[in-house]
C-alpha positions in Angstrom: 0.0 0.0 0.0 1.3 3.4 -0.8 0.1 6.7 0.7 0.5 10.1 -1.0 0.1 13.6 0.4 1.5 16.9 -0.8 4.7 18.1 0.9 4.0 21.6 2.4 7.4 22.7 1.3 6.8 22.1 -2.4 4.7 24.3 -4.7 1.0 23.3 -5.2 0.3 20.6 -7.8 -0.4 21.7 -11.3 -4.0 20.6 -12.2 -3.0 20.1 -15.8 0.1 17.9 -15.1 -0.8 14.5 -16.6 1.9 12.8 -14.4 0.5 14.1 -11.1 -2.2 11.7 -9.8 -3.4 14.1 -7.1 -3.9 16.9 -9.6 -5.8 14.5 -11.9 -8.1 13.5 -9.1 -8.7 17.1 -8.1 -9.6 17.8 -11.7 -12.0 14.9 -11.8 -13.6 16.2 -8.6 -14.1 19.6 -10.0 -15.5 18.2 -13.3 -17.8 15.9 -11.2 -19.1 18.8 -9.2 -19.8 20.7 -12.4 -21.6 17.7 -13.9 -23.8 17.5 -10.7 -24.6 21.2 -11.0 -25.7 20.6 -14.6 -27.9 17.6 -13.6 -29.6 19.8 -11.0 -30.0 22.7 -13.4 -31.5 20.4 -16.0 -34.2 19.3 -13.5 -34.8 22.9 -12.4 -35.4 23.9 -16.0 -38.1 21.3 -16.6 -41.4 22.8 -17.9 -44.3 20.6 -17.0 -47.1 22.9 -18.1 -47.9 20.9 -21.3 -47.3 17.4 -19.9 -49.9 17.2 -17.0 -53.5 16.4 -17.5 -54.8 18.2 -14.5 -53.8 20.1 -11.4 -53.5 16.9 -9.3 -51.0 15.4 -11.7 -49.1 18.8 -11.8 -48.9 18.9 -8.0 -47.6 15.4 -7.8 -45.0 16.0 -10.5 -43.9 19.3 -9.0 -43.4 17.5 -5.6 -41.3 14.8 -7.3 -39.2 17.5 -9.1 -38.6 19.3 -5.8 -37.5 16.1 -4.2 -35.2 15.4 -7.1 -33.7 18.9 -6.9 -33.0 18.4 -3.2 -31.4 15.0 -3.8 -29.0 16.6 -6.4 -27.7 19.2 -4.0 -23.9 19.4 -3.8 -22.8 19.6 -0.2 -19.5 21.4 -0.4 -18.3 20.0 3.0 -19.1 16.4 2.0 -16.7 14.6 -0.4 -18.5 13.8 -3.7 -16.4 10.6 -4.0 -14.2 8.9 -1.5 -12.7 6.1 -3.4 -11.7 4.7 -6.8 -11.6 1.2 -8.3 -9.4 0.2 -11.2 -10.8 -3.1 -12.6 -8.6 -5.6 -14.4 -11.4 -6.1 -16.9 -14.0 -3.5 -18.0 -17.3 -3.4 -16.0 -20.6 -3.5 -17.9 -23.1 -0.6 -17.8 -25.6 -2.7 -15.9 -23.2 -3.0 -12.9 -22.2 0.7 -13.0 -25.7 2.1 -13.4 -27.2 4.6 -11.0 -30.8 4.9 -9.8 -33.6 4.9 -12.3 -33.2 7.7 -14.8 -29.4 7.9 -14.3 -28.2 5.0 -16.3 -25.3 5.2 -18.7 -25.5 4.1 -22.3 -26.4 0.4 -22.6 -23.3 -0.6 -24.6 -20.8 1.3 -22.4 -18.1 -0.5 -20.4 -15.8 1.0 -17.8 -12.4 0.1 -16.3 -12.0 2.9 -13.7 -14.8 4.0 -11.4 -15.0 6.6 -8.7 -17.1 5.6 -5.8 -19.3 8.2 -4.0 -22.5 8.9 -2.1 -24.6 9.4 -5.3 -24.4 8.8 -9.0 -23.1 11.6 -11.2 -23.0 11.4 -15.0 -21.7 13.8 -17.7 -23.5 15.2 -20.7 -23.2 12.0 -22.6 -24.5 9.9 -19.8 -21.2 8.3 -18.9 -20.8 7.9 -15.1 -18.3 10.2 -13.4 -19.2 9.0 -9.9 -20.8 5.6 -9.1 -23.3 5.3 -6.3 -21.8 3.3 -3.4 -24.8 1.0 -3.6 -24.3 0.0 -7.2 -23.1 -3.6 -7.9 -19.8 -2.3 -9.3 -19.1 -0.5 -6.0 -19.3 -3.6 -3.9 -15.6 -4.6 -4.3 -14.6 -1.3 -2.8 -15.8 -2.7 0.5 -15.1 -6.4 0.1 -12.1 -6.9 -2.2 -8.9 -8.1 -0.4 -5.5 -9.5 -1.3 -6.9 -13.0 -0.8 -9.9 -12.3 -3.0 -9.4 -9.2 -5.2 -12.7 -9.5 -7.1 -11.0 -8.5 -10.4 -9.8 -5.2 -8.8 -6.3 -4.2 -9.6 -6.2 -0.9 -7.6 -8.3 0.4 -4.8 -7.7 4.1 -4.0 -8.9 5.9 -1.0 -9.0 9.7 -0.7 -8.2 12.1 2.2 -10.2 15.3 2.3 -9.8 18.7 4.1 -12.8 21.1 3.9 -14.1 19.3 0.8 -10.9 19.3 -1.1 -8.7 16.2 -1.9 -5.5 16.5 0.1 -4.2 12.9 -0.1 -4.7 9.5 -1.6 -3.7 5.9 -0.7 -3.4 3.0 -3.1 -3.8 -0.7 -2.5 -2.6 -2.9 -5.4 -4.8 -5.9 -4.6 -3.6 -8.0 -7.6 0.1 -7.4 -7.0 1.5 -10.4 -5.0 4.7 -8.4 -4.3 2.8 -5.8 -2.2 2.1 -6.9 1.4 -1.4 -6.3 2.9 -1.4 -3.2 5.2 -4.1 -1.4 7.2 -5.3 1.8 5.7 -4.1 5.0 7.5 -6.7 7.1 5.7 -9.4 4.6 6.7 -8.3 4.7 10.3 -8.1 8.6 10.2 -11.7 8.8 8.9 -12.9 6.4 11.6 -11.1 8.4 14.3 -12.1 11.9 13.0 -13.4 14.1 15.8 -17.2 14.4 16.1 -18.9 17.7 16.2 -22.7 17.8 15.4 -25.0 14.9 14.7 -24.1 11.4 13.7 -22.5 11.2 10.2 -22.6 8.4 7.6 -19.9 5.7 7.5 -20.2 5.1 3.7 -16.4 5.6 3.2 -15.5 3.2 6.0 -18.0 0.3 5.8 -16.2 -3.0 6.6 -16.8 -6.3 4.8 -18.9 -7.9 7.6 -20.9 -4.7 7.8 -21.4 -4.5 4.0 -22.7 -8.0 4.0 -25.5 -6.9 6.3 -26.1 -3.6 4.5 -26.6 -5.4 1.1 -28.8 -8.3 2.4 -32.1 -8.6 0.5 -35.4 -6.9 1.2 -37.4 -10.1 1.6 -35.8 -11.2 4.9 -35.5 -9.7 8.4 -32.0 -9.2 9.8 -31.2 -8.9 13.5 -27.8 -7.4 14.4 -26.4 -8.0 17.8 -23.6 -5.5 18.2 -21.6 -4.2 21.1 -20.5 -0.6 21.6 -18.6 0.9 18.7 -19.4 -1.9 16.2 -21.4 0.5 14.0 -24.7 -1.4 14.3 -26.8 1.8 14.1 -24.9 3.1 11.1 -25.2 -0.3 9.4 -29.0 -0.3 9.9 -29.3 3.2 8.4 -27.1 2.3 5.4 -29.2 -0.8 4.9 -32.2 1.4 4.5 -30.4 3.6 2.0 -29.3 0.4 0.1 -32.8 -1.0 0.0 -34.3 2.3 -1.2 -31.7 2.2 -4.0 -32.3 -1.4 -4.9 -36.1 -1.4 -4.4 -37.1 2.2 -4.8 -40.5 1.8 -6.5 -41.7 -0.9 -4.1 -40.7 0.9 -1.0 -42.0 4.2 -2.4 -45.4 2.5 -2.4 -45.1 0.7 1.0 -43.0 3.1 3.0 -40.0 2.8 5.3 -39.6 3.8 9.0 -36.7 4.1 11.4 -37.7 3.6 15.1 -35.4 4.8 17.8 -35.5 4.8 21.7 -36.1 8.6 22.2 -36.3 12.0 20.5 -32.7 12.8 21.4 -31.4 9.7 19.6 -33.5 10.4 16.5 -32.2 13.9 16.3 -28.7 12.6 16.6 -29.1 10.2 13.6 -31.5 12.3 11.5 -28.8 13.7 9.1 -27.4 10.3 8.0 -29.9 9.3 5.4 -30.2 12.8 3.9 -26.4 12.8 3.5 -26.9 9.6 1.4 -29.5 11.3 -0.7 -32.6 9.7 1.0 -35.0 12.4 2.1 -38.3 10.6 2.6 -37.6 8.1 5.4 -39.7 8.8 8.5 -38.5 8.5 12.1 -40.5 7.7 15.2 -40.2 6.2 18.7 -42.4 3.3 19.8 -44.4 5.8 21.9 -45.1 7.9 18.7 -46.4 4.8 16.9 -49.0 4.0 19.6 -50.0 7.6 20.5 -53.8 7.3 20.3 -54.2 8.7 23.8 -52.3 11.4 25.8 -49.7 9.7 28.0 -49.6 11.6 31.3 -48.9 8.9 33.8 -46.2 6.4 34.7 -46.4 2.8 35.9 -44.4 1.3 38.8 -41.9 -1.2 37.4 -43.9 -4.3 38.4 -47.1 -3.0 36.7 -45.2 -2.0 33.6 -43.6 -5.4 33.3 -47.0 -7.2 33.5 -48.6 -4.8 31.1 -45.7 -5.4 28.7 -46.0 -9.2 29.0 -47.1 -11.0 25.9 -49.8 -12.7 27.9 -51.7 -9.4 27.8 -52.4 -10.1 24.1 -54.6 -13.1 25.1 -56.3 -11.1 27.8 -57.2 -8.4 25.3 -58.3 -10.9 22.7 -60.7 -12.4 25.2 -61.9 -8.9 26.3 -62.7 -7.9 22.7 -64.5 -11.2 21.9 -66.5 -11.0 25.2 -68.6 -8.3 23.5 -70.2 -10.8 21.1 -73.6 -11.9 22.5 -75.2 -15.1 21.2 -78.6 -14.3 19.5 -81.8 -15.3 21.3 -84.3 -13.7 18.9 -84.9 -14.1 15.2 -84.4 -11.4 12.6 -87.5 -10.4 10.7 -86.9 -8.4 7.5 -89.9 -6.6 6.0 -89.8 -5.9 2.2 -93.0 -4.6 0.7 -95.8 -7.0 1.7 -93.4 -9.9 2.5 -91.7 -10.7 5.8 -88.6 -12.8 5.8 -87.5 -14.6 9.0 -84.0 -15.8 10.0 -84.3 -17.9 13.1 -82.0 -17.4 16.2 -80.3 -20.8 15.7 -79.2 -19.9 12.2 -77.9 -16.5 13.5 -76.0 -18.4 16.1 -74.4 -20.6 13.4 -73.2 -17.4 11.6 -71.7 -16.1 14.8 -69.9 -19.3 15.6 -68.5 -19.5 12.0 -67.2 -16.0 12.2 -65.6 -16.6 15.7 -64.1 -19.8 14.4 -62.4 -18.0 11.6 -60.6 -15.8 14.2 -61.2 -12.7 12.0 -60.6 -9.2 13.3 -63.5 -8.1 15.3 -64.4 -5.2 13.0 -64.1 -7.3 9.8 -66.4 -10.0 11.3 -68.9 -7.3 12.4 -69.0 -6.1 8.8 -69.4 -9.7 7.5 -72.4 -10.6 9.8 -75.0 -8.4 8.1 -74.0 -9.8 4.7 -74.5 -13.3 6.1 -77.9 -12.5 7.4 -78.8 -10.8 4.1 -77.7 -13.8 2.1 -79.9 -16.0 4.2 -82.8 -13.7 3.4 -82.0 -13.9 -0.4 -81.9 -17.7 -0.3 -85.5 -17.6 1.1 -86.5 -15.1 -1.6 -85.1 -17.4 -4.3 -86.9 -20.4 -2.8 -90.2 -18.5 -3.0 -89.6 -17.8 -6.7 -88.1 -14.3 -6.6 -84.9 -13.3 -8.5 -83.0 -10.9 -6.2 -79.6 -9.6 -7.2 -76.6 -8.2 -5.3 -78.3 -4.8 -4.9 -81.1 -6.4 -3.0 -78.6 -8.2 -0.7 -76.9 -4.9 0.1 -80.3 -3.3 0.7 -81.2 -6.1 3.1 -77.9 -5.8 4.9 -78.8 -2.1 5.6 -82.3 -2.9 6.7 -83.1 -1.5 10.2 -83.9 -4.9 11.6 -80.6 -6.4 10.4 -78.6 -3.4 11.7 -80.3 -3.6 15.1 -79.6 -7.3 15.3 -75.9 -6.8 14.4 -75.6 -4.0 17.0 -77.0 -6.3 19.7 -75.0 -9.4 18.7 -71.7 -7.8 17.6 -71.6 -4.2 19.1 -68.9 -1.7 18.1 -65.9 -1.7 20.5 -63.7 1.3 21.3 -60.1 0.2 22.0 -59.4 2.9 24.7 -62.7 2.3 26.5 -62.0 -1.4 26.4 -58.6 -1.0 28.1 -60.0 1.5 30.5 -62.6 -1.1 31.6 -60.0 -3.8 32.0 -57.8 -1.7 34.2 -60.6 -0.2 36.4 -63.1 -3.1 36.6 -61.7 -5.9 38.8 -64.5 -8.4 37.8 -64.1 -7.8 34.1 -60.3 -8.2 34.3 -60.7 -11.4 36.4 -63.1 -12.9 33.8 -60.8 -12.1 30.9 -57.5 -13.0 32.6 -58.6 -16.2 34.2 -55.8 -18.8 33.8 -53.6 -16.2 32.1 -52.6 -13.8 34.9 -52.5 -14.7 38.6 -54.8 -12.8 41.1 -51.7 -10.9 42.4 -50.7 -9.9 38.8 -54.3 -8.7 38.2 -54.2 -6.6 41.3 -50.8 -5.1 40.3 -52.1 -3.7 37.1 -55.6 -2.5 38.3 -55.9 1.2 38.9 -56.4 2.2 42.5 -58.7 5.1 41.7 -61.8 5.0 39.5 -61.5 6.9 36.2 -64.6 8.5 34.6 -63.5 8.7 31.0 -60.8 8.1 28.4 -59.8 11.7 28.4 -59.5 12.0 32.2 -57.4 8.8 32.6 -53.7 9.2 33.3 -52.6 6.8 30.7 -49.0 5.3 30.9 -46.8 4.4 27.9 -47.6 0.7 28.6 -51.3 1.5 28.5 -51.0 3.1 25.1 -49.4 -0.1 23.8 -52.3 -2.1 25.2 -54.7 0.2 23.4 -52.8 -0.3 20.2 -53.0 -4.0 20.5 -56.8 -3.8 21.1 -57.1 -1.5 18.1 -55.4 -4.2 15.9 -57.7 -6.8 17.2 -60.6 -4.7 15.9 -59.0 -3.4 12.6 -55.8 -4.3 10.9 -52.8 -2.0 11.4 -51.2 -0.6 8.2 -48.0 -2.5 7.4 -44.9 -0.8 5.9 -42.4 -2.2 3.5 -39.4 -2.0 5.8 -38.8 -1.0 9.4 -35.5 -0.4 11.2 -35.8 -0.9 15.0 -32.8 0.4 16.9 -31.9 -0.2 20.6 -34.4 -3.1 20.3 -33.2 -4.9 23.4 -35.1 -2.4 25.6 -38.6 -3.3 24.2 -41.2 -5.3 26.1 -43.0 -8.2 24.3 -46.1 -6.0 23.7 -43.9 -3.3 22.2 -42.3 -5.8 19.9 -45.8 -6.8 18.8 -46.7 -3.2 18.2 -43.6 -2.8 15.9 -44.3 -6.2 14.3 -47.7 -5.0 13.2 -46.1 -2.2 11.3 -44.1 -4.6 9.2 -46.3 -7.7 9.2 -46.2 -7.9 5.3 -42.8 -6.3 5.0 -39.3 -6.9 6.6 -37.3 -5.4 9.4 -33.7 -4.6 10.5 -33.5 -5.2 14.2 -30.5 -3.6 16.0 -29.4 -3.9 19.5 -27.1 -5.2 22.3 -28.4 -7.5 24.9 -25.8 -6.2 27.4 -27.3 -2.7 27.1 -30.8 -3.6 28.0 -31.7 -1.1 30.7 -35.5 -1.6 31.2 -37.0 -4.0 33.7 -38.6 -5.8 30.8 -35.5 -5.9 28.5 -35.4 -9.0 26.4 -33.3 -12.0 27.5 -32.6 -13.3 24.0 -33.1 -12.3 20.3 -35.0 -15.6 19.8 -37.7 -14.3 22.2 -37.7 -10.8 20.7 -38.0 -12.0 17.1 -40.9 -14.4 18.1 -42.8 -11.4 19.6 -42.0 -9.4 16.6 -43.5 -12.1 14.3 -40.2 -12.6 12.5 -39.0 -16.1 13.7 -37.3 -16.7 10.4 -34.9 -13.7 10.8 -31.2 -14.1 10.4 -29.2 -13.1 13.5 -25.8 -11.5 12.8 -23.2 -10.6 15.4 -20.8 -7.7 15.1 -17.8 -8.1 17.4 -15.2 -5.9 15.8 -15.2 -2.4 17.4 -14.2 0.6 15.3 -15.0 3.6 17.5 -14.4 2.8 21.2 -10.6 2.6 22.1 -9.4 -0.9 23.1 -8.5 0.2 26.7 -11.9 1.7 27.3 -13.9 -1.3 25.9 -11.8 -3.7 27.9 -12.5 -1.8 31.1 -16.3 -1.7 30.4 -16.3 -5.4 29.5 -15.5 -6.3 33.1 -19.2 -5.9 33.6 -20.3 -8.5 31.0 -20.2 -11.6 33.2 -22.7 -9.8 35.5 -25.0 -8.3 32.9 -24.8 -10.6 29.9 -23.1 -13.9 30.6 -22.0 -15.7 27.5 -22.0 -12.6 25.3 -18.8 -12.1 23.3 -16.6 -9.1 24.2 -16.1 -6.4 21.6 -12.6 -6.6 20.1 -11.6 -3.1 19.4 -9.3 -2.5 16.4 -8.2 0.9 17.9 -5.2 1.1 20.1 -5.1 4.4 21.9 -2.7 4.4 24.9 -3.8 6.8 27.7 -7.5 6.8 26.5 -8.7 5.7 30.0 -8.2 7.4 33.3 -9.9 6.2 36.5 -9.5 8.8 39.2 -10.6 8.5 42.9 -11.7 11.8 44.5 -11.2 12.4 48.2 -14.7 12.7 49.5 -18.0 13.9 47.9 -17.3 17.5 48.6 -14.6 17.7 46.0 -16.4 15.7 43.3 -18.1 18.5 41.6 -14.9 20.5 41.4 -13.0 17.5 40.0 -15.7 16.9 37.4 -15.5 20.5 36.2 -11.7 20.3 36.0 -12.0 17.0 33.9 -14.4 18.7 31.5 -12.0 21.6 31.0 -9.2 19.0 30.4 -11.3 17.2 27.8 -12.4 20.4 26.0 -8.7 21.2 25.5 -8.8 18.4 22.8 -10.6 18.8 19.4 -14.1 17.4 19.2 -17.1 16.9 21.5 -17.2 16.1 25.2 -20.0 14.4 27.1 -20.4 14.7 30.8 -22.5 11.6 31.8 -23.9 11.4 35.3 -26.7 9.8 37.3 -30.0 11.5 36.7 -30.2 12.6 40.3 -26.9 14.4 40.0 -27.9 16.6 37.1 -29.0 19.6 39.2 -25.8 19.7 41.2 -23.6 19.5 38.1 -25.7 22.2 36.3 -24.9 24.5 39.1 -21.2 23.5 39.1 -20.8 24.1 35.4 -22.6 27.4 35.5 -20.5 28.6 38.4 -17.4 27.7 36.5 -18.6 29.6 33.4 -18.7 26.4 31.3 -21.5 26.5 28.7 -23.2 23.2 28.1 -25.9 21.6 26.0 -28.6 19.1 26.7 -28.9 15.8 24.7 -30.6 16.4 21.4 -29.0 19.9 21.0 -26.5 20.0 18.3 -22.8 20.5 19.2 -21.0 23.2 17.4 -17.4 24.5 17.3 -18.4 27.0 20.1 -20.5 24.7 22.3 -18.9 21.2 22.6 -19.9 20.1 26.1 -23.1 18.2 26.6 -24.5 17.3 30.1 -26.1 13.9 29.7 -28.3 12.1 32.2 -27.3 8.4 32.2 -30.8 7.4 31.2 -30.4 9.3 27.9 -26.9 8.3 27.0 -27.7 5.2 25.0 -26.9 5.4 21.3 -25.0 8.7 21.7 -21.3 9.2 21.1 -18.7 11.8 22.1 -15.0 12.2 21.4 -14.3 12.5 25.1 -16.5 11.5 28.0 -16.3 12.4 31.7 -18.2 9.9 33.7 -19.3 11.1 37.2 -19.7 8.6 40.1 -20.4 5.2 38.6 -22.0 3.9 41.8 -24.6 6.6 41.6 -25.5 5.5 38.1 -26.0 1.9 39.3 -27.9 3.0 42.4 -30.3 5.1 40.2 -31.9 1.9 38.8 -34.5 -0.4 40.4 -32.1 -3.4 40.5 -28.4 -4.0 40.4 -28.3 -5.8 37.0 -30.2 -2.9 35.3 -27.9 -0.4 37.1 -24.7 -2.2 35.9 -26.1 -2.3 32.3 -26.8 1.4 32.5 -23.2 1.9 33.7 -21.9 -0.3 30.8 -23.7 2.1 28.4 -22.2 5.2 30.0 -18.7 3.7 29.9 -18.8 3.0 26.2 -19.8 6.4 24.8 -16.3 7.7 24.4 -14.5 7.6 21.0 -11.1 9.1 22.0 -10.9 9.3 25.8 -12.7 8.5 29.0 -12.2 9.9 32.5 -14.0 8.2 35.3 -14.3 10.1 38.6 -15.5 8.5 41.8 -15.7 9.5 45.5 -17.6 6.3 46.4 -16.2 2.8 46.0 -16.5 1.5 42.4 -19.0 -1.4 41.8 -17.3 -4.7 42.7 -17.7 -6.2 39.2 -15.9 -3.1 37.7 -13.0 -3.0 40.2 -12.4 -6.8 39.8 -9.3 -7.9 37.8 
């Protein structure tokens, strides 16, 4: 491998010098940016006045053009291409094509391809930059000395402020050149972080690329420890699927589900940077927000409400509204009266219940069954009714009254309200499913007058969502990405599974980071509740972000929080990245924390001060008194404001160049049980990319101080 960077003592490269590779690459970058501007201007110049039939078509087409213009924006601070492949044999146009409408001439073939975030072509349609998702780009991530995939040269580029400043070559088909790690790749991975999460398109590793490019038809579950890039892999998988199956997913939709709003804000720029602007984001609470959540459950109640057994309780509760008929239905049409006896009505009800249809669909089918029985009697008497007569009979007042009595409408929120406030009703529906003590645990202690006045909890909203799906089918999307999935309850998994029941999912998480009382014990259980038992489970164990010293220290907790889970093997050696400092007594802790923050801020990049939630007010005062400005999670770091004060409960999924961790024992003690507390501590210990300072006045947890 050979690396090349300009010598500061030499004159700048001549862009016209054919023997200067760096100059040629800079020239290609300038020409590619010019071509992208031309592509954007061509779209902006489109006149659709004479090609639309009506205002609706015009509005749709205008929206599509606006989206296209946004997608073709040239972000000056973002490299247009980050790599280059020189193939030993020409690559066909079908492998080098871009998204629909961006394809090169069908007979073209190419030997040299520049790989970037989006496809760019020149005036003749020849590609100047190949989308990283195109088939011809795949060897950039997977080619090796052992298996070069017909690649002679792989070139990586180094950038400063959007301009190429260096390049590095790997001659994959040259047996004389030994395999070496890429310094530019390592530098990109270790680049300081300011602002939201960025894409990893230039640094995707082979095992990550395999997951990213897996097909749309199957669900993939990724178990990945801190720093393995599982979140980035999931987001890049969405971008790849939208590239490979754009029309299908445009119809069915995609959704990214995260644990909280701060996390979603942190990752929200990744997909737009890859040219994907239409992917929606939500939390699980957003998905089930049919009522105002104003209350919280004690942990024991939340665990039971989140248990999968509640699905059976709700199913029974919904079906309990069906009342066996005792009276016949008499339909009057003109001078004739048509009678459907009660025993026949009962047969209809039993048939519909046996089919296990959704409650609302069965309720709509019942009047048609009754009307058909009437039509049979009409035909037997010599009449010739048609479908219009059957529909009229189904709407007959007598039929409607019978259906209302037998199969009354059910409101999901009112149903759950009754379950949680009526002990007798709950006991009848939960018999043999929940114990009497469990029923007592979830019952409300005070009566509630109405749905609006109830102080619903997040777990209650999930129950209402389940009840709603028992009545009417929930709309399913084409693909759902579920991040930090280890923290969901079985009922929450079911809520997400309903949103992709006819589609697929990418499930991301780390069992060691499960910090809710209902956190899943295994991915097998989680996928069963999600309705994706055929999912493939992949494990990422190579760490690229967290330094080896830091991850090794945090991994001391694994035997206590996730026995049997493989430790992350960090590829990053960073001597001096970990400092564990005892403080003499609680009185000096705040002062020591402030000093550590000042020390961390002396380095380039972001700093996160992570502490137990109960310590936030005290540290706010200490930072303010010291004149240190700080942000809250979800607020974007800038060059001027690089310190974020993070409650331990919100640290999951976030990353900072430097982390100051305040009082580990307080983080553990802030949780309802020791295992959950140690898992919360594991999360906090693994948020640092470059350096971690741990400050403690109390004794460290035993499992952390062991070894």
